[in-house]
Structures are given as C-alpha cells and as structure tokens.
matplotlib code that plots the C-alpha trace (Angstrom):
import matplotlib.pyplot as plt

x = [62.7, 63.5, 60.3, 59.4, 59.4, 58.0, 59.4, 58.8, 62.0, 61.9, 64.7, 65.7, 66.8, 67.6, 70.3, 72.6, 73.5, 75.1, 76.2, 78.6, 75.8, 74.3, 72.5, 74.2, 75.0, 70.9, 70.0, 72.2, 71.2, 68.0, 69.8, 71.3, 68.9, 66.9, 70.4, 70.0, 66.4, 65.3, 62.8, 61.3, 61.2, 58.6, 58.4, 56.7, 57.6, 58.9, 61.8, 64.3, 63.4, 64.3, 67.6, 68.3, 67.1, 69.4, 72.4, 72.3, 72.1, 75.5, 78.6, 80.2, 78.8, 78.6, 76.9, 78.5, 78.1, 74.2, 74.1, 75.7, 73.5, 70.8, 71.9, 73.0, 69.3, 67.2, 69.5, 68.5, 65.1, 63.0, 58.7, 57.7, 54.9, 53.5, 51.4, 47.9, 44.9, 44.7, 48.2, 47.6, 44.3, 45.5, 48.3, 46.4, 44.3, 47.4, 49.3, 45.9, 45.4, 49.3, 50.2, 53.0, 53.8, 52.1, 56.0, 56.0, 52.8, 53.1, 55.5, 53.5, 49.9, 52.3, 52.9, 49.3, 47.8, 50.8, 50.4, 53.9, 56.4, 57.7, 61.4, 62.0, 64.8, 62.4, 61.6, 59.1, 57.1, 57.2, 56.3, 53.1, 51.7, 53.0, 51.3, 52.8, 53.6, 56.0, 59.1, 62.8, 65.6, 67.0, 64.9, 66.2, 67.7, 70.9]
y = [-78.3, -77.8, -77.2, -75.2, -71.0, -69.9, -71.2, -70.4, -69.6, -71.0, -69.5, -73.0, -72.8, -68.9, -69.7, -72.6, -69.6, -68.1, -71.0, -74.6, -77.1, -79.8, -79.3, -75.8, -77.2, -77.3, -74.3, -72.2, -74.3, -72.1, -68.8, -69.3, -70.1, -66.8, -64.5, -66.3, -64.9, -69.3, -68.6, -66.3, -66.1, -64.9, -65.7, -64.6, -61.1, -63.9, -64.8, -61.6, -62.6, -66.4, -66.0, -63.5, -65.0, -68.3, -66.8, -65.3, -67.9, -69.6, -69.4, -68.2, -65.3, -62.0, -58.8, -57.5, -61.0, -61.3, -57.3, -59.0, -61.3, -60.0, -56.9, -59.4, -60.9, -57.6, -56.8, -59.8, -58.2, -60.8, -60.2, -60.6, -61.0, -59.0, -61.2, -60.4, -60.9, -63.7, -64.9, -64.9, -66.7, -68.9, -69.4, -69.8, -72.4, -74.5, -75.1, -76.2, -79.0, -80.0, -79.4, -77.1, -73.9, -70.6, -69.7, -73.0, -72.7, -69.2, -70.2, -73.6, -71.4, -69.0, -71.8, -72.6, -69.1, -68.6, -72.2, -72.4, -75.2, -74.4, -75.5, -76.9, -78.8, -78.9, -82.7, -82.5, -79.6, -82.2, -84.9, -83.7, -81.4, -83.9, -82.2, -82.2, -78.1, -78.9, -80.8, -81.3, -79.3, -82.6, -83.1, -80.0, -81.1, -78.6]
z = [119.1, 115.0, 114.7, 117.7, 116.7, 120.6, 123.4, 127.4, 129.4, 133.0, 135.4, 136.2, 132.5, 132.5, 135.4, 133.4, 131.0, 133.8, 135.8, 135.1, 135.8, 134.6, 130.9, 130.8, 127.0, 126.4, 128.3, 125.6, 122.8, 123.6, 124.2, 120.8, 118.7, 120.2, 119.8, 116.2, 115.4, 114.9, 117.9, 120.2, 124.2, 126.5, 130.2, 133.3, 134.7, 138.2, 136.0, 136.7, 140.4, 140.1, 138.3, 140.8, 143.9, 142.4, 141.7, 145.0, 146.9, 144.7, 146.9, 143.6, 142.9, 144.9, 144.8, 141.7, 139.2, 139.9, 139.3, 135.9, 135.7, 135.5, 133.1, 130.5, 131.2, 130.3, 127.2, 125.7, 125.8, 126.2, 125.8, 129.6, 131.1, 134.1, 136.6, 136.3, 134.6, 132.9, 133.5, 137.4, 137.2, 135.4, 137.5, 140.8, 139.3, 137.9, 140.6, 142.5, 139.7, 139.7, 143.5, 142.5, 143.3, 142.2, 140.7, 138.5, 137.2, 136.2, 133.6, 132.3, 132.1, 130.1, 127.9, 128.0, 127.1, 124.0, 122.9, 123.2, 125.1, 128.1, 128.5, 132.7, 134.3, 137.2, 136.6, 139.1, 137.0, 133.8, 135.5, 137.6, 134.7, 132.3, 129.5, 125.7, 126.3, 128.9, 128.5, 130.3, 129.3, 128.7, 125.4, 123.8, 120.7, 118.5]

ax = plt.figure().add_subplot(projection="3d")
ax.plot(x, y, z, "-o")
ax.set_aspect("equal")
plt.show()
C-alpha cells in the first residue's frame, strides 16, 4: 500500500472502523493514513447506505450508535460519487461480466474509472473480479 495514494473505500472495510471484527487493524490503517493525509479515499454514494445498514443489523448497535457512526463517516469528508452516468453504466456492465451484485460492482467500477485500488473484505468479489486493482483487506500493509 505504500505507493498507493488513491483508494476506493468499500463498505465492508468502513464497517470495521466501527466494529470489533477480524481485520479491523487493517481497516484502521487505511483510515489513519487518510486522516494523516497520506492517501485519498473515494467511494460511491451507496457507501453510506451500506455502512448504516450493516450496523443497523449488528445487535451491538442501536439507533443512536448507527446515527453516530454515519455522522463520523460524513465528518471524514471522503470524496463521494453519485451512482449515475459512467459509474452506473460501468457498474451494471461489470455486475453482469463478473457475476457480482451491482452494489459491489459500483466500487469495482469506480476503481476502474479512477485508476485506483479497491480494498474490500469480501473475498468473493476479489476472486470473481480477479483484477490487480481489486485487493483483499488482508493485503494492506502498515
């Protein structure tokens, strides 16, 4: 990760900032490097929906905890792209090509469009897409 300066943030990574899950340490490396100005983070707008939904179904999170997490995510001021135009078109194409959800394909498409690396905790996406710019969270280095 040392040479990467632009990363696409997947919801499966961002959720780990708020929960005690495996690979949380790797997710926090990404967050901390962003906060310290060592890299830029970008994501499709569905990041907020997916993080809020994942936390909503976590039994350790109530209404206020989910609201607080969404506010904390907003406060990071990650560059967000609306799901329209080229991003939407590319995501639909990639969803069909790789047999993945349009949700997952939105992150993959943004990485392709922005010539950036996508880090995800979803092993299935990494295997199905099999691309140099789609990496598993476990590959993050300090």
